[in-house]
ZAMARGU-4260 file (C-alpha; in steps of 0.2 Angstrom, whole numbers, plus 5000, padded with zeros to 4 digits):
<rodrens>
0) 4793/4467/4729 | 4812/4464/4728 | 4819/4455/4713 | 4834/4440/4716 | 4848/4441/4701
5) 4851/4428/4692 | 4869/4419/4695 | 4877/4415/4680 | 4890/4401/4678 | 4904/4415/4671
10) 4919/4407/4666 | 4939/4414/4663 | 4950/4426/4671 | 4945/4447/4670 | 4962/4459/4669
15) 4953/4470/4683 | 4962/4488/4686 | 4959/4491/4702 | 4952/4510/4707 | 4962/4519/4719
20) 4951/4518/4738 | 4944/4500/4735 | 4950/4486/4744 | 4953/4468/4732 | 4938/4461/4741
25) 4927/4476/4739 | 4934/4477/4718 | 4931/4457/4717 | 4913/4459/4724 | 4911/4475/4715
30) 4915/4465/4698 | 4905/4449/4705 | 4888/4460/4703 | 4891/4467/4686 | 4896/4447/4681
35) 4879/4441/4688 | 4894/4427/4693 | 4890/4411/4705 | 4912/4411/4707 | 4923/4424/4710
40) 4939/4426/4720 | 4954/4438/4716 | 4974/4432/4717 | 4982/4443/4728 | 4978/4458/4738
45) 4982/4476/4734 | 4981/4487/4747 | 4966/4502/4746 | 4981/4515/4740 | 4989/4501/4727
50) 4979/4502/4709 | 4981/4491/4696 | 4983/4472/4690 | 4971/4462/4700 | 4966/4445/4690
55) 4951/4439/4695 | 4948/4422/4693 | 4928/4414/4687 | 4920/4400/4690 | 4933/4386/4685
60) 4945/4397/4686 | 4946/4397/4705 | 4955/4382/4706 | 4969/4392/4699 | 4972/4405/4708
65) 4986/4399/4722 | 4996/4400/4707 | 4995/4420/4701 | 4994/4422/4720 | 5012/4414/4721
70) 5017/4421/4704 | 5029/4439/4704 | 5021/4452/4702 | 5028/4473/4696 | 5026/4490/4705
75) 5031/4507/4702 | 5030/4514/4719 | 5030/4531/4724 | 5041/4538/4736 | 5043/4553/4746
80) 5062/4555/4756 | 5065/4562/4774 | 5047/4559/4779 | 5043/4545/4786 | 5025/4540/4793
85) 5016/4526/4805 | 5008/4519/4791 | 5024/4520/4777 | 5011/4526/4766 | 5003/4545/4761
90) 4990/4540/4771 | 5001/4536/4791 | 5002/4552/4804 | 5020/4559/4802 | 5033/4553/4813
95) 5049/4561/4808 | 5054/4573/4797 | 5075/4574/4788 | 5081/4588/4783 | 5088/4577/4766
100) 5094/4581/4749 | 5092/4561/4741 | 5101/4563/4722 | 5096/4551/4705 | 5114/4545/4710
105) 5110/4541/4729 | 5098/4529/4728 | 5105/4520/4714 | 5119/4519/4725 | 5111/4510/4740
110) 5098/4499/4727 | 5113/4484/4725 | 5108/4476/4744 | 5092/4475/4741 | 5092/4468/4724
115) 5089/4446/4724 | 5087/4438/4740 | 5080/4449/4755 | 5074/4450/4773 | 5058/4459/4776
120) 5047/4465/4793 | 5031/4466/4788 | 5022/4482/4793 | 5007/4484/4808 | 4997/4491/4796
125) 4995/4473/4785 | 4981/4461/4782 | 4992/4448/4790 | 4983/4441/4804 | 4991/4433/4823
130) 4979/4426/4832 | 4968/4425/4820 | 4966/4446/4818 | 4975/4457/4806 | 4989/4465/4811
135) 4981/4484/4806 | 4967/4480/4820 | 4982/4480/4831 | 4992/4493/4826 | 4975/4503/4828
140) 4971/4501/4846 | 4988/4507/4848 | 4998/4490/4847 | 5014/4483/4842 | 5017/4465/4842
145) 5035/4459/4837 | 5034/4449/4817 | 5047/4438/4812 | 5054/4442/4797 | 5050/4435/4780
150) 5062/4431/4765 | 5058/4438/4747 | 5066/4441/4731 | 5068/4455/4723 | 5071/4451/4706
155) 5071/4467/4698 | 5074/4489/4704 | 5079/4504/4694 | 5076/4521/4697 | 5063/4528/4682
160) 5063/4546/4689 | 5070/4558/4702 | 5068/4572/4706 | 5064/4584/4725 | 5066/4569/4735
165) 5054/4563/4725 | 5058/4545/4717 | 5047/4534/4705 | 5054/4516/4707 | 5053/4500/4698
170) 5053/4484/4708 | 5048/4465/4700 | 5047/4454/4715 | 5039/4439/4723 | 5025/4435/4733
175) 5022/4442/4749 | 5036/4459/4750 | 5031/4473/4755 | 5034/4489/4742 | 5031/4500/4761
180) 5043/4490/4767 | 5056/4492/4756 | 5052/4510/4753 | 5056/4514/4771 | 5069/4503/4771
185) 5079/4515/4755 | 5074/4528/4764 | 5084/4521/4779 | 5098/4515/4771 | 5099/4533/4763
190) 5098/4541/4784 | 5082/4552/4779 | 5068/4538/4779 | 5052/4538/4768 | 5034/4533/4763
195) 5026/4527/4751 | 5014/4542/4739 | 5006/4531/4724 | 5009/4509/4719 | 5002/4504/4702
200) 5003/4485/4700 | 5010/4483/4682 | 5009/4464/4680 | 5007/4450/4688 | 5016/4434/4681
205) 5012/4436/4660 | 4997/4448/4664 | 5002/4465/4662 | 4992/4482/4663 | 4990/4488/4646
210) 4976/4472/4646 | 4968/4478/4662 | 4951/4485/4661 | 4944/4500/4675 | 4929/4496/4682
215) 4921/4510/4675 | 4924/4504/4659 | 4914/4484/4664 | 4899/4496/4670 | 4897/4500/4654
220) 4897/4489/4644 | 4884/4475/4638 | 4885/4459/4647 | 4893/4449/4630 | 4904/4464/4628
225) 4907/4459/4649 | 4911/4441/4644 | 4922/4444/4628 | 4935/4450/4639 | 4939/4436/4649
230) 4954/4427/4645 | 4953/4407/4645 | 4951/4399/4662 | 4972/4389/4660 | 4979/4409/4655
235) 4982/4406/4676 | 4994/4392/4671 | 5002/4399/4656 | 5021/4393/4669 | 5019/4374/4668
240) 5022/4363/4655 | 5011/4359/4642 | 5007/4341/4641 | 4994/4332/4626 | 4986/4318/4630
245) 4978/4303/4619 | 4960/4307/4617 | 4957/4289/4629 | 4970/4293/4640 | 4962/4312/4643
250) 4944/4303/4645 | 4951/4291/4661 | 4961/4309/4667 | 4943/4320/4667 | 4935/4304/4676
255) 4949/4306/4691 | 4962/4292/4687 | 4982/4293/4685 | 4987/4291/4666 | 5000/4285/4658
260) 5013/4296/4648 | 5032/4296/4641 | 5040/4310/4641 | 5034/4320/4654 | 5045/4331/4668
265) 5046/4319/4685 | 5038/4325/4699 | 5031/4343/4690 | 5015/4349/4691 | 5010/4350/4672
270) 4993/4359/4658 | 4986/4345/4654 | 4974/4343/4635 | 4967/4334/4625 | 4977/4330/4609
275) 4959/4342/4603 | 4966/4355/4613 | 4954/4353/4626 | 4961/4358/4644 | 4960/4348/4656
280) 4969/4353/4668 | 4983/4353/4681 | 4990/4332/4683 | 5008/4327/4696 | 5018/4317/4684
285) 5024/4300/4699 | 5039/4290/4701 | 5030/4278/4690 | 5027/4288/4677 | 5009/4290/4677
290) 5000/4307/4679 | 4988/4308/4694 | 4976/4321/4691 | 4978/4338/4704 | 4963/4350/4696
295) 4951/4345/4686 | 4941/4356/4676 | 4923/4356/4670 | 4921/4367/4654
</rodrens>
């Protein structure tokens, strides 16, 4: 007789170091199973090829997962110059090889053109959907679709290592940036072509890889040890301004009612707490000065 696992009400954010070969959803489902959690979601897809920081939101933290999806990310990308592939990474078939010698000086000369707001065409081998079907499914069927260019922002870009037509580059970028496409575009700017051989996300917003934990390590822990790793729900929105409400106003805010508060930032989203320090949720400052609840937590 097979017994059904009893699910728990778990709340908080886990910093997972996603392993190579796992899709983000596979990693999420494994972690959710380990925690026996009722509700969980991840915060921004990483390709199976990629490793690194994948924040997992549990319970009430899932209400704020989109904030983390929209935050800046930092990656370390390993790039091989002189070889282009169908997918833009090491898993694709080679479509072009160029005899070249790409130096550190060569790369640093073209990097400035990829700084700031740039235009990117999403790769065919991506999860972006067209008519409800991911682009990679069309690509596997041999169909190539026209894709509109999208604006993304590269906040920082520097070469960490360079030797033998290989480079390791650190990229801090906005959401929606395709690092494979960036690697290909840098290769094309050098008239050499390029593809990604490895990708590691080292940061999402304020969450750093040094604090992330592997699935294998999680699997070896007790429930209490795993629970101790969870970060507070409000860390998911640490970038928002913080407001303390008097206890009477906090009560009405928790009931879903707008409350009066002077000195808040007009028309902005705010992290709301009671004077006792209890996290209440996210509020939106209205024109009349009241703060209207946008997401209220039940902890």
